Each structure stands twice: as C-alpha cells, then as structure tokens.
Steps between C-alpha positions, in 0.01 A plus 500: 500500500803409714513565865852615592703571812842621594708515816693805601793469737427704806871587550585617150165599363575290181256259344675159526469230231299208640772250413731708726241492780485119461879473530485707821229274627690194417798628689279604795344141512828333430358340183670458163377722219296308245521596138124464440313517830474765775592386853195388711276593206491860628445654160191298429354566836615827656561650159169396364314642807680829449430510114148350480343572836660844539637419847831646605794401713406577866125430440368276766262353247789377297653323801172358609426362157844333475451343842158371386628367168806326651351385827648158575735514199866414547616825347291748700806589707702580189209703353473709818875557503479619141215734587687634807808566283302666227317719748826603670681583184245591228200716410255346261307669221247345265301622187312363207606556136220549259554486125807435295834648561638705207868535415 
C-alpha cells in the first residue's frame, strides 16, 4: 500500500516531476544536481511527511516537525529554505494506493 504525493506548480497548475522540483531546489540553493540524491534530503523528509503523515505545504505542523527533527543539525537552514521555496511555488497533494494497478 504505497503512500504517494505530488507537487503542483502554483503558477501553471501543472503537476511537476519530482526530479524537476529537485533541480529547481538545487538552483535555488546554489548546489549541484546529484544523479542519485535529492538536495538537502528534502524528498525523504518533507516528501515523506506529505505522503505518510498527510501533512501539506503550508501546514504549521510540517514546519514545526522539521524544526524539531533538524534542531542543531548543520542542514536545518537548507531544509527550511527548501520548505520556503516549495510553499511559495507548489501545492502538495497526497493519497494512498490500495491494491494492484492494472494495465
């Protein structure tokens, strides 16, 4: 039973592939794009909170949880910048898929 999420660009109303969102975040943070890892681990933190916990961009609980998890960590600033960028530019949506997909 996968928990899924997507990000819709506020300006265009189009769902954006997550690797494109990561490229935007890399550019925003002035970091190189890595072929295997998301910048600042945003997908495994912000993305997981959206998909698994059902939180959404703009939710104060999401922000508070990130601050709690990353308190004292060297990448807290980058994580908050990622969240700010995502909240400014995207709307999040999450759902659970049950069962097998059929062709």
